[in-house]
Structures are given as structure tokens and as C-alpha cells.
C-alpha positions as CSV (number, residue, x, y, z in Angstrom):
1,M,3.5,84.3,-57.2
2,R,2.3,82.4,-54.1
3,S,-0.4,80.5,-56.0
4,P,2.0,78.5,-58.2
5,R,4.2,77.6,-55.2
6,L,1.1,76.4,-53.3
7,L,0.1,74.4,-56.3
8,A,3.6,72.9,-56.5
9,L,3.4,71.8,-52.9
10,L,-0.1,70.4,-53.2
11,P,1.1,66.9,-54.2
12,L,3.4,66.8,-51.2
13,F,0.5,67.8,-48.9
14,V,-1.7,65.1,-50.4
15,L,1.1,62.6,-50.0
16,L,1.6,63.5,-46.4
17,I,-2.2,63.3,-45.7
18,L,-2.3,59.9,-47.4
19,I,0.7,58.7,-45.4
20,G,-0.8,60.0,-42.2
21,S,-4.1,58.4,-43.0
22,L,-2.4,55.1,-43.7
23,A,-0.4,55.3,-40.6
24,Y,-3.5,56.0,-38.5
25,H,-5.4,53.1,-40.0
26,A,-2.3,50.8,-39.7
27,F,-1.3,51.7,-36.1
28,W,-3.8,53.7,-34.1
29,E,-7.4,53.3,-35.5
30,P,-9.6,51.7,-32.8
31,K,-11.0,48.3,-33.4
32,Y,-14.6,47.7,-32.2
33,F,-16.0,44.3,-31.5
34,S,-19.8,45.0,-31.9
35,Q,-21.5,44.0,-28.6
36,R,-18.4,42.3,-27.1
37,R,-16.3,44.4,-24.7
38,E,-13.2,42.1,-25.0
39,I,-12.0,39.1,-26.9
40,S,-9.5,36.5,-25.7
41,V,-6.9,34.9,-27.9
42,T,-4.3,32.2,-27.1
43,V,-0.8,32.3,-28.6
44,S,0.9,29.0,-28.4
45,R,4.6,28.0,-28.7
46,G,5.8,28.0,-32.2
47,S,3.0,30.1,-33.6
48,T,4.1,32.2,-36.6
49,F,3.2,35.9,-37.1
50,K,1.0,34.7,-40.0
51,E,-0.8,32.2,-37.9
52,I,-1.4,34.8,-35.2
53,S,-2.7,37.2,-37.8
54,D,-5.1,34.6,-39.1
55,T,-6.4,33.9,-35.6
56,L,-6.9,37.6,-34.9
57,E,-8.8,38.0,-38.2
58,L,-10.9,34.9,-37.5
59,R,-11.8,36.1,-34.0
60,G,-12.9,39.5,-35.4
61,I,-10.2,41.5,-33.6
62,I,-8.6,42.8,-36.9
63,E,-10.5,43.5,-40.1
64,N,-7.6,44.4,-42.4
65,K,-5.0,41.6,-42.0
66,P,-2.5,42.9,-44.7
67,L,-2.4,46.4,-43.0
68,F,-1.9,44.7,-39.6
69,Q,1.0,42.6,-41.0
70,I,2.5,45.7,-42.6
71,A,2.4,47.5,-39.2
72,G,4.1,44.5,-37.5
73,R,6.9,44.4,-40.1
74,I,7.5,48.2,-39.8
75,L,7.8,47.8,-36.0
76,G,10.0,44.8,-36.4
77,W,7.9,42.7,-34.0
78,T,6.9,39.8,-36.3
79,T,9.4,37.4,-34.9
80,Q,9.1,38.3,-31.2
81,M,5.6,37.2,-30.2
82,K,5.2,36.1,-26.6
83,V,3.1,33.0,-25.8
84,G,0.2,33.5,-23.5
85,K,-3.6,34.0,-23.2
86,Y,-4.4,37.6,-24.2
87,V,-7.6,39.6,-23.6
88,F,-8.0,42.5,-26.1
89,P,-10.5,45.2,-25.0
90,D,-12.9,46.9,-27.3
91,G,-11.4,49.9,-29.0
92,I,-7.8,48.6,-29.1
93,S,-5.6,49.6,-32.0
94,N,-3.2,47.5,-34.1
95,Y,-0.3,49.1,-32.2
96,G,-1.9,48.1,-28.9
97,I,-2.3,44.5,-30.1
98,L,1.2,44.3,-31.5
99,S,2.7,45.9,-28.4
100,S,0.9,43.4,-26.2
101,L,2.0,40.4,-28.3
102,H,5.6,41.8,-28.3
103,T,5.9,42.5,-24.6
104,G,3.6,39.8,-23.2
105,K,2.2,42.5,-20.8
106,S,-1.4,41.7,-21.7
107,T,-1.2,38.0,-20.9
108,V,-3.9,36.8,-18.6
109,A,-3.2,34.8,-15.5
110,I,-5.0,31.4,-15.4
111,S,-6.1,30.0,-12.0
112,V,-4.9,26.4,-11.6
113,T,-5.8,24.3,-8.6
114,I,-3.6,21.4,-7.7
115,P,-5.7,19.1,-5.4
116,E,-4.2,17.5,-2.3
117,G,-3.0,14.0,-2.9
118,Y,-2.4,14.3,-6.6
119,T,0.6,12.4,-8.1
120,S,3.0,14.3,-10.3
121,A,1.4,12.5,-13.3
122,Q,-2.0,13.8,-12.3
123,I,-0.6,17.3,-11.8
124,A,1.0,17.1,-15.3
125,R,-2.4,16.3,-16.8
126,V,-4.1,19.2,-15.0
127,L,-1.4,21.6,-16.2
128,T,-1.6,20.4,-19.8
129,H,-5.4,20.8,-19.7
130,R,-5.4,24.2,-18.1
131,I,-2.4,26.0,-19.5
132,G,-1.1,23.8,-22.3
133,T,2.2,22.7,-20.9
134,D,4.2,19.8,-22.1
135,S,3.4,16.9,-19.7
136,S,6.4,14.8,-20.7
137,L,8.8,17.7,-20.0
138,F,7.1,18.4,-16.7
139,L,7.5,14.8,-15.6
140,Q,11.0,14.7,-16.8
141,L,11.8,17.7,-14.6
142,V,10.0,16.2,-11.6
143,H,12.4,13.2,-11.8
144,D,15.5,15.3,-12.5
145,S,17.8,14.9,-9.6
146,S,20.2,17.7,-10.8
147,F,17.3,20.1,-10.9
148,A,16.3,19.0,-7.4
149,R,19.7,19.9,-6.2
150,E,19.5,23.2,-7.9
151,L,16.4,23.9,-5.8
152,G,18.1,22.8,-2.6
153,L,16.7,19.2,-2.4
154,H,18.9,16.1,-2.3
155,E,16.2,13.9,-3.8
156,L,15.8,11.8,-6.9
157,S,12.3,13.1,-7.5
158,F,10.1,16.0,-6.5
159,E,7.2,13.6,-5.8
160,G,5.8,14.8,-2.4
161,Y,7.3,18.2,-2.7
162,L,4.9,19.7,-5.3
163,M,2.7,21.7,-2.9
164,P,-1.1,21.5,-3.6
165,N,-2.6,24.9,-3.8
166,T,-4.3,27.3,-6.2
167,Y,-1.8,29.0,-8.4
168,Q,-1.9,31.8,-11.0
169,F,0.0,30.5,-14.0
170,Y,0.2,31.7,-17.7
171,W,-0.5,29.9,-20.9
172,Q,2.3,27.5,-21.8
173,M,4.4,28.9,-18.9
174,D,7.9,27.4,-18.7
175,E,7.8,24.0,-17.0
176,H,10.9,24.8,-15.0
177,E,9.2,27.9,-13.5
178,I,6.1,25.8,-12.6
179,V,8.1,23.1,-10.8
180,R,10.1,25.8,-9.0
181,D,6.8,27.6,-7.9
182,L,5.3,24.3,-6.6
183,V,8.5,23.4,-4.7
184,N,9.0,26.9,-3.3
185,Q,5.5,26.8,-1.9
186,F,6.3,23.6,-0.1
187,L,9.6,25.0,1.2
188,K,7.9,28.2,2.4
189,F,5.4,26.0,4.3
190,F,7.8,23.4,5.6
191,N,9.9,25.8,7.7
192,D,12.7,25.1,10.2
193,S,10.2,24.6,13.0
194,L,8.4,21.8,11.1
195,A,11.7,20.3,10.0
196,N,12.9,20.2,13.6
197,R,9.6,18.6,14.7
198,G,10.2,15.8,12.1
199,R,13.8,15.3,13.4
200,D,12.4,15.0,17.0
201,F,10.4,12.0,15.6
202,G,13.6,10.7,14.1
203,L,12.2,11.3,10.6
204,T,13.8,13.0,7.6
205,T,11.7,15.4,5.6
206,R,11.2,12.7,3.0
207,E,10.0,10.3,5.6
208,V,7.5,12.8,7.0
209,L,6.2,13.3,3.4
210,I,5.9,9.6,2.9
211,V,3.7,9.2,6.0
212,A,1.8,12.3,5.0
213,S,1.2,11.0,1.5
214,I,-0.2,7.7,2.8
215,V,-2.4,9.6,5.3
216,E,-3.6,11.8,2.4
217,G,-4.5,8.7,0.5
218,E,-6.5,7.2,3.4
219,A,-8.2,10.2,5.0
220,V,-11.5,11.7,3.9
221,I,-12.5,13.4,7.2
222,D,-9.9,16.0,8.4
223,S,-10.5,15.1,12.0
224,E,-9.2,11.6,11.3
225,R,-5.9,12.5,9.7
226,A,-3.9,12.7,12.9
227,I,-5.5,9.5,14.2
228,I,-4.6,7.6,11.0
229,A,-1.0,8.9,11.3
230,G,-0.9,7.7,14.9
231,V,-2.0,4.2,13.8
232,F,0.8,4.0,11.2
233,Y,3.4,5.1,13.7
234,N,2.1,2.5,16.2
235,R,2.4,-0.2,13.5
236,L,5.9,0.9,12.6
237,K,7.0,0.8,16.2
238,K,5.8,-2.7,16.6
239,G,7.4,-3.9,13.4
240,M,4.1,-4.5,11.7
241,K,3.5,-3.9,8.0
242,L,1.6,-0.8,7.2
243,E,-0.8,-2.6,4.9
244,A,-2.0,0.7,3.3
245,D,-4.2,0.4,0.3
246,P,-3.0,3.8,-1.2
247,T,0.4,2.3,-1.7
248,I,-1.2,-0.5,-3.8
249,R,-3.1,2.1,-5.8
250,F,0.2,3.9,-6.4
251,I,1.7,0.7,-7.9
252,L,-1.4,0.0,-10.0
253,N,-1.6,3.6,-11.4
254,E,-5.0,2.7,-12.8
255,G,-7.1,5.5,-11.3
256,P,-9.7,4.9,-8.5
257,R,-10.8,1.3,-8.1
258,R,-11.2,-1.2,-5.3
259,V,-8.0,-3.0,-4.3
260,L,-8.3,-6.7,-4.9
261,Y,-6.7,-9.6,-3.0
262,R,-4.5,-10.4,-6.1
263,D,-3.1,-6.8,-6.0
264,L,-1.7,-7.4,-2.6
265,T,0.8,-9.9,-4.0
266,I,2.4,-7.5,-6.6
267,E,6.1,-7.4,-6.0
268,S,7.1,-3.8,-5.5
269,P,9.1,-1.9,-2.8
270,Y,5.9,0.2,-2.5
271,N,3.8,-2.8,-1.6
272,T,3.3,-2.3,2.2
273,Y,1.4,-5.6,2.4
274,L,4.6,-7.4,1.5
275,H,7.4,-5.2,2.9
276,P,7.7,-3.7,6.4
277,G,8.6,-0.1,7.0
278,L,7.9,2.9,4.7
279,P,7.9,2.8,0.9
280,P,10.9,4.4,-0.8
281,T,9.3,7.8,-1.6
282,P,6.0,9.7,-1.1
283,I,3.2,8.2,-3.2
284,N,1.5,11.5,-3.9
285,N,1.8,15.2,-3.0
286,P,0.1,15.7,0.3
287,G,-1.6,18.8,1.5
288,R,-0.8,20.9,4.6
289,K,-3.3,19.1,6.8
290,S,-1.8,15.7,6.1
291,I,1.7,16.9,6.6
292,L,0.8,18.4,10.0
293,A,-1.0,15.2,10.9
294,A,2.2,13.3,10.2
295,L,4.1,15.7,12.4
296,Y,1.5,15.9,15.2
297,P,-0.2,12.5,15.3
298,V,-2.8,11.6,17.9
299,N,-1.3,9.5,20.7
300,T,-3.5,6.4,20.4
301,K,-3.4,2.6,21.0
302,Y,-5.2,1.9,17.7
303,L,-3.4,-0.5,15.4
304,Y,-6.1,-1.0,12.7
305,F,-8.8,0.9,10.8
306,V,-11.3,0.2,8.1
307,S,-13.9,2.3,6.3
308,N,-17.3,2.7,7.9
309,G,-18.9,3.1,4.6
310,E,-19.8,6.8,5.2
311,G,-16.5,8.5,4.5
312,G,-14.9,7.9,7.9
313,H,-13.2,4.9,9.6
314,V,-13.7,2.4,12.4
315,F,-10.5,2.2,14.5
316,S,-9.6,-0.8,16.6
317,N,-7.0,-1.9,19.1
318,T,-7.1,-5.6,18.4
319,Y,-7.1,-7.7,15.3
320,E,-10.4,-9.4,16.4
321,A,-12.2,-6.1,16.8
322,H,-10.8,-5.0,13.4
323,Q,-12.1,-8.2,11.7
324,R,-15.6,-7.5,13.1
325,A,-15.4,-4.0,11.7
326,V,-14.2,-5.4,8.4
327,R,-17.1,-7.8,8.2
328,R,-19.6,-5.0,8.9
329,Y,-18.1,-2.8,6.2
330,R,-18.1,-5.6,3.6
331,H,-21.8,-6.4,4.4
332,L,-22.7,-2.7,4.1
333,R,-20.7,-2.5,0.8
334,D,-22.4,-5.5,-0.7
335,M,-25.8,-4.2,0.2
336,V,-25.0,-0.8,-1.5
337,E,-23.7,-2.5,-4.6
338,A,-26.7,-4.9,-4.8
339,K,-29.1,-1.9,-4.5
340,R,-27.1,0.0,-7.2
341,D,-27.2,-3.0,-9.5
342,S,-30.9,-3.5,-9.1
343,T,-31.5,0.2,-9.9
344,I,-29.4,0.0,-13.1
345,N,-31.2,-3.2,-14.2
């Protein structure tokens, strides 16, 4: 009597075994990558589940794409893939891959360094290159006054407030979050004590950052930053024009090149050769050392400085001494350029 019953149940057992086997292969079977311990994959904004599946197959992470897609549809995760850079370890299953893509928990942080003295446009290019952000949207947010007020700044732009540092960002991270992180780093550094120090000088935070940004553009040697700041304050006190080359480079926006005499006549509120006082806004995003130099300048009688051709500067009290230093620098520069040209030819 038992034998016919067992025979009748046999198809059910076989079906259950087949379903279990299919479920194992679809969800939990480990994927091995030969000699590689892990494989990274980037999921960008707007990627479809099909496109992601194609990429995973192409990278050798999955072998049976249709089975992977079936598993995704059964789980209902085909329309909820998180953008990011993922690293999948050897031995991961389809379920592990799908779970990571669904939750975003396996996204890998990407180290991004924002150098001191970079403008917002330069920062935008770094972010686009490193983490695939939308540079146009980033710059739009940098110049969004309503967003600035939301972050507690009554400014028309975040230029000067984007704190240089090394950050841990994620692939195609939301541009709002990035701007917020950069600004919050500045606000964390520029505490009440530093703000009060600026007020003791009769300067607003914006004015401190303007001075710091020009110092950042001029200084190469850290020990000279506070001296350069002292020179600029001396010129301001005497009603002299700052005549700072970095403000001309900001107007030109052509990358690093020598400032020419004709550049000094460009009409712009940022041209400190034409207009006395500070330019309207910071010309870059200065680092901590330049900000501290603007707040704690060296008390000096210097009114002029020019490059010494070796990374530092020659500082002078008088215009005559400054002109002698300028002639020495130009002679040295011409000699270096002549030697370089002869080597090239």
C-alpha cells in the first residue's frame, strides 16, 4: 500500500528538488572570479537593471544573466538600484549582489583631495573626474544664494567657503551633499574665536577669506604667508592698490600663465591694479594656513614683494628697493627661459 503512495508523491518530490536547485542557483550559489579576490563595478545615475546586468556579465561577476534577472524580478529590486562604486568579493551570490545594489551598503568610498587655492570651477572638474558628479549642477549650487542661506551664510556664492581637504565621497554623490560637506568643514574650522579675531581687525568673514584667497594665490612657502598678509594690510591702510597678480589670473580664468602688462588694464572689479581695496569676493578657496595668515599677519613695514625665482619672495620697504628686486628677478627669469629654449632647440 505504501509503495503506490510513494510513487504518487515522487513527481512532487522531484519538483521540489528542481525548485530548490533553481532557487539555489538563482539566489545563493557562490560566484567565483578565478584568480581575482574581488571585482569593482560602477553604477551610474539612470542605469537600468538590464544595463547593470550586462555590465556584471561583462565583468565576469555573473555567468547566467537570465537567472540573475529572474532573481531580481522575484525580489522586486529591478527598479531600485543605488548608484555608487561597488566591490564584490569572490564567492558572492546573486542575492548578495542584488542586496548590495538595492541597499547601496556595498558602495565604496572614494578619496577626493580638494587642493588649497582651487576655485569652485576647478573643484567641479576634480569632482567630475573622481566621482562622476554633474559639474554644471555643482557650480549652480555654489552660486545659489538661497542654498547659502539654508547653510547659514548670507552670501551670493560659496566661493571661498569650500574648505580644501581630503574627503571620502561616493560615486555620483548628490551635489547638494558635497557642497554641504565642504561648507560644513569650513564652518567647523572657522569657529567663533577666529570670527572674533577677524572682527578685531574690522573685517567680516568674507573679507578675511578675500585676503586669505589672495595670500593663497601668492604664497608658495608657508613661512611667508603671514608676511604677505602683512604687506597687503599695510597697502590697504595707506590707500595703495593691492596690485596682486592672482586677482588678474582670476579674471583671465585661463589656467597658469604669466600675467602680461596688457592684462593689467582689463576692466573688472577684481582688477586690483585698477581698483583700490579688496575685490568683491574671494578669488579661490583658501586653505587653513592662508586663513590663519590673514587673521594673524606679521607686523611688518614691507609694502612690496616680488618672486626671487626660487619659490620665495624678496620683500621691500620702498619702491626703489622693490624695483631693484624686480630687475633682478626679470634678469634671472630671462636667463632661465633662454637656457630652456636652447635646450629645446
